[in-house]
C-alpha positions as CSV (number, residue, x, y, z in Angstrom):
1,M,33.2,93.1,161.4
2,N,32.7,90.5,164.5
3,H,35.5,88.3,164.3
4,A,34.0,86.0,166.7
5,D,30.9,85.3,164.4
6,T,33.6,84.6,161.6
7,G,35.2,82.1,163.4
8,A,32.0,80.4,164.6
9,D,30.9,80.3,160.8
10,E,34.6,78.8,159.6
11,G,34.5,76.4,162.4
12,P,32.6,73.8,161.1
13,G,33.5,73.7,157.5
14,I,37.0,73.2,158.7
15,R,36.1,70.3,160.9
16,E,34.2,68.9,158.0
17,Q,37.7,69.2,155.7
18,L,39.5,67.3,158.6
19,D,36.4,64.5,158.8
20,R,36.9,64.0,154.9
21,T,40.9,63.9,155.3
22,N,40.9,61.7,158.2
23,Q,38.3,59.3,156.3
24,L,40.6,59.4,153.0
25,L,43.7,58.4,155.0
26,Q,41.8,55.4,156.6
27,R,40.9,54.2,153.2
28,V,44.5,54.7,152.1
29,L,45.6,52.7,155.0
30,A,43.1,50.1,154.8
31,E,44.3,49.3,151.0
32,V,47.7,49.5,152.3
33,S,47.3,46.9,154.8
34,K,45.8,44.7,152.3
35,T,48.6,45.0,149.7
36,P,51.3,42.1,150.2
37,S,54.5,42.9,150.4
38,T,56.9,41.6,147.8
39,H,60.3,40.3,147.7
40,A,63.1,39.0,145.1
41,I,66.3,37.2,145.1
42,F,69.2,38.6,143.2
43,V,71.9,35.8,142.7
44,D,75.4,36.5,141.5
45,A,76.2,33.4,140.1
46,G,79.9,33.7,139.9
47,Y,80.1,34.5,143.5
48,V,77.9,31.5,144.4
49,Y,80.0,29.3,142.0
50,A,83.3,30.3,143.4
51,A,82.2,30.4,147.0
52,A,80.3,27.2,147.2
53,G,82.8,25.3,144.9
54,L,85.6,26.5,147.5
55,L,83.9,25.5,150.3
56,V,82.4,21.8,149.1
57,T,85.3,20.8,147.0
58,G,88.4,23.0,147.6
59,T,88.5,24.6,144.2
60,E,86.8,27.8,142.6
61,D,87.3,26.2,139.0
62,R,83.8,25.6,137.4
63,R,85.1,22.6,135.5
64,S,86.0,20.7,138.4
65,F,82.4,20.5,139.8
66,D,78.6,20.6,139.2
67,L,76.2,22.8,140.8
68,D,72.5,21.7,141.2
69,A,71.5,25.3,140.1
70,E,67.5,24.1,139.9
71,G,68.0,22.7,143.8
72,L,69.9,25.6,145.1
73,I,67.8,28.2,143.6
74,E,64.6,26.3,145.3
75,A,66.5,26.1,148.5
76,F,66.7,30.1,148.2
77,I,63.0,30.3,147.5
78,D,62.2,28.0,150.8
79,K,64.7,30.2,152.9
80,A,63.1,33.5,151.7
81,R,59.5,32.1,152.1
82,T,60.7,31.3,156.0
83,I,62.2,34.7,156.5
84,F,59.7,37.0,154.8
85,A,56.9,34.6,156.1
86,D,54.1,37.5,155.0
87,S,55.6,38.3,151.8
88,R,55.0,36.7,148.3
89,L,58.3,36.3,145.7
90,L,57.8,38.4,143.0
91,R,61.1,36.2,140.9
92,V,64.9,35.1,141.4
93,Y,67.0,37.0,139.2
94,W,70.2,34.7,138.5
95,Y,73.2,36.8,136.9
96,D,76.1,35.2,135.1
97,G,78.5,35.7,132.3
98,A,78.8,34.0,129.1
99,R,80.9,34.9,125.7
100,R,79.0,37.2,123.7
101,R,76.0,37.1,126.4
102,I,74.9,33.7,124.6
103,H,73.4,31.2,126.8
104,T,75.2,28.2,127.6
105,V,73.1,24.6,127.8
106,E,73.3,24.9,131.6
107,Q,72.1,28.8,131.3
108,Q,69.2,27.8,129.1
109,S,68.1,25.1,131.7
110,I,68.3,27.6,134.4
111,A,66.3,30.3,132.3
112,E,63.4,27.8,131.9
113,L,62.9,27.4,135.7
114,P,59.8,29.0,137.0
115,D,59.8,32.1,138.6
116,V,63.6,32.3,137.5
117,K,64.9,35.0,135.2
118,V,68.5,34.9,133.7
119,R,70.6,37.8,133.3
120,L,73.9,37.5,131.2
121,G,76.9,39.8,131.3
122,N,79.7,39.2,129.2
123,L,82.7,36.8,129.7
124,N,86.3,38.0,128.7
125,A,88.9,35.8,127.4
126,N,90.0,35.0,131.4
127,N,86.7,33.8,132.0
128,Q,86.0,37.0,134.2
129,Q,82.4,38.5,134.2
130,K,82.0,41.6,133.3
131,G,78.8,43.8,133.3
132,V,77.2,41.8,136.0
133,D,77.2,44.1,138.9
134,S,75.8,47.0,136.8
135,L,72.7,44.4,135.7
136,I,72.1,44.1,139.4
137,R,72.1,47.4,140.1
138,T,69.6,48.4,137.2
139,D,67.1,45.6,138.4
140,L,67.5,46.4,142.0
141,E,66.9,50.2,141.9
142,S,64.1,49.9,139.0
143,L,62.2,47.5,140.9
144,A,62.5,49.4,144.5
145,R,61.7,52.8,142.6
146,H,58.6,51.4,141.1
147,R,57.7,49.5,144.6
148,A,57.3,46.3,143.2
149,I,59.7,45.1,146.1
150,S,59.8,45.6,149.8
151,D,62.7,43.6,150.2
152,A,65.7,42.1,148.4
153,A,67.8,39.5,149.1
154,L,71.1,39.7,147.3
155,V,73.5,36.9,147.0
156,G,76.9,38.1,146.4
157,G,80.0,39.8,147.7
158,D,81.4,42.2,145.4
159,E,82.1,45.8,146.7
160,D,80.7,47.2,143.5
161,L,77.4,46.0,144.5
162,V,77.4,48.8,147.2
163,S,75.9,51.2,145.1
164,A,73.0,48.8,144.0
165,V,72.1,48.5,147.4
166,E,72.4,52.3,148.1
167,A,69.8,52.9,145.4
168,A,67.4,50.3,146.5
169,Q,67.4,51.6,150.0
170,G,66.8,55.3,148.9
171,Y,63.4,54.2,147.5
172,G,62.6,52.6,150.7
173,A,63.6,48.8,150.1
174,R,65.2,46.9,152.6
175,V,68.5,44.7,151.1
176,H,69.4,41.6,153.0
177,L,72.9,40.3,152.1
178,W,73.2,36.4,151.5
179,G,76.5,34.7,151.6
180,I,78.3,31.3,151.4
181,E,80.6,30.4,154.5
182,A,84.6,31.3,153.7
183,G,87.1,28.5,154.9
184,E,89.0,31.2,155.8
185,G,88.7,35.3,156.3
186,R,85.6,36.5,154.2
187,N,84.3,36.1,150.7
188,Q,82.3,39.2,150.9
189,A,83.6,43.0,150.9
190,E,83.2,44.9,154.2
191,P,81.6,48.2,152.5
192,L,78.9,45.6,151.5
193,L,78.3,44.1,154.9
194,W,78.2,47.5,156.3
195,E,75.5,48.9,154.1
196,V,73.0,46.1,153.9
197,D,69.9,46.0,156.7
198,S,70.8,42.4,157.7
199,Q,73.3,39.4,156.9
200,R,72.9,35.7,156.5
201,T,75.5,33.1,155.7
202,F,74.7,29.4,154.6
203,D,77.3,26.9,155.7
204,L,78.9,23.8,154.5
205,D,75.7,21.5,155.4
206,F,73.4,24.0,153.3
207,C,75.4,23.9,150.5
208,R,76.9,20.4,150.1
209,P,73.9,18.7,148.5
210,Y,74.2,21.0,145.6
211,V,78.0,20.8,144.9
212,T,79.4,17.6,143.5
213,R,83.0,17.2,142.5
214,R,83.3,15.7,138.8
215,S,85.0,12.2,138.5
216,V,88.4,12.3,137.0
217,T,89.4,9.2,135.2
218,M,92.9,8.4,135.5
219,Y,94.8,7.3,132.3
220,D,98.3,5.8,131.9
221,D,100.3,8.6,130.7
222,E,103.2,6.3,129.8
223,S,102.0,5.3,126.7
224,P,102.4,7.3,123.4
225,A,100.3,10.0,123.1
226,P,97.7,9.8,120.1
227,A,98.1,11.6,117.0
228,R,96.9,14.8,116.1
229,D,94.4,13.9,113.3
230,D,93.0,10.9,115.6
231,V,91.9,13.3,118.3
232,R,90.7,15.8,115.6
233,F,89.0,12.7,114.4
234,V,87.8,11.8,117.9
235,G,86.2,15.7,118.4
236,A,84.1,15.4,115.1
237,Q,82.8,12.1,116.5
238,I,81.9,13.8,120.0
239,A,80.3,16.9,117.7
240,A,77.8,14.6,115.7
241,G,76.7,13.1,119.1
242,W,76.3,16.3,120.9
243,L,74.4,18.1,117.8
244,A,72.2,14.9,117.8
245,S,71.1,15.0,121.5
246,R,70.8,18.9,121.4
247,G,69.5,19.6,118.0
248,R,70.1,22.5,115.6
249,D,68.7,25.4,117.9
250,A,71.6,24.7,120.3
251,L,74.1,24.7,117.3
252,A,72.7,28.1,116.2
253,D,73.3,29.5,119.5
254,L,76.6,27.8,119.9
255,L,78.1,28.8,116.7
256,P,78.5,32.7,117.0
257,G,81.1,32.1,120.2
258,H,83.5,30.3,117.6
259,P,86.2,29.7,117.9
260,Y,85.5,29.7,122.1
261,L,83.4,26.8,123.5
262,P,81.3,27.7,126.5
263,G,83.2,26.1,129.6
264,S,80.8,23.5,130.4
265,V,80.9,22.2,126.6
266,D,84.6,22.5,126.6
267,Q,85.1,20.4,129.9
268,D,82.5,17.6,128.7
269,L,84.4,17.4,125.3
270,L,87.4,16.9,127.1
271,V,86.0,14.5,129.4
272,E,84.3,12.2,126.7
273,A,87.4,12.5,124.1
274,E,89.8,10.9,126.9
275,R,87.6,8.3,127.6
276,V,87.4,7.5,123.8
277,L,91.3,7.9,123.5
278,Q,92.1,6.1,126.9
279,H,94.7,8.7,127.3
280,S,94.9,12.0,129.1
281,L,95.0,15.4,127.2
282,R,95.5,17.5,129.9
283,G,99.2,19.2,129.4
284,H,99.0,18.6,125.4
285,A,97.8,21.7,124.7
286,H,98.2,21.1,120.9
287,L,96.1,18.2,121.2
288,R,93.3,19.7,123.1
289,R,93.2,22.5,120.5
290,A,93.1,19.8,117.5
291,L,90.0,18.2,119.6
292,R,88.3,21.6,119.4
293,D,89.4,21.8,115.9
294,G,87.7,18.7,115.0
295,F,84.4,19.4,117.2
296,W,84.1,22.7,115.4
297,Q,84.5,21.5,111.9
298,H,82.0,19.1,112.1
299,L,79.5,21.5,113.4
300,Q,80.3,24.1,110.9
301,A,79.7,21.4,108.0
302,Q,76.1,20.9,109.2
303,F,75.2,24.5,109.4
């Protein structure tokens, strides 16, 4: 057999295959170049409340301040639009805790915002979030695995988020850690800082417009404390107003949490009761229990 002739016969076939392969690659690259990159924002609400509250008002206690979540989310979206200029937003994921994973009124309003998905972990008796980190990992890993996002902005600080970052990066996504300025030291775990692709910190000027300290009215505590039955009656009155303004759907959401009230509802109940009674109930645990009892008793009677 003439090996030279064989090579001559195979040459054109190989060249044609290479040409077809190159054409296919060019078409693939052309399609990829036309596909816009996509980013998502993952917000650990517990971290945001604690860090922003401490920075602006000096306390991490949610009951002591109001957070304009809608305004802050919009600010995050605007910042991402600047950083990821050639990318489109998939959505904002807002992770928070709630007793029995039942949305509070505030969480319901956040869930109704466009491009926002609320994910709820549990809230234990000490008001500590449980299961939030695993929710973040599940979403982050799933979106990265399905190539739904190319970049993830993660607002949080817990070391348990390291595994979520590693999982997303393993599928080719870039993870950018966003944090809130700490008055002293750091409020984000060092292993998390080491693992991410970039870091960004929001300062006091950025956070101040979205955090407002709740006003505390001073009452004369030298006068006799109100009677337990009077406080219970006031609790029932406030419940009637609460039901009239929010409706039976909100009541149905609230009832499974009995005997606990969401923090925002409990704080509003206390403030309104003190206004009506013109007496502080802080430091009177038995009266606050009577207040909640009256509130619940009226609501349960209406269901």
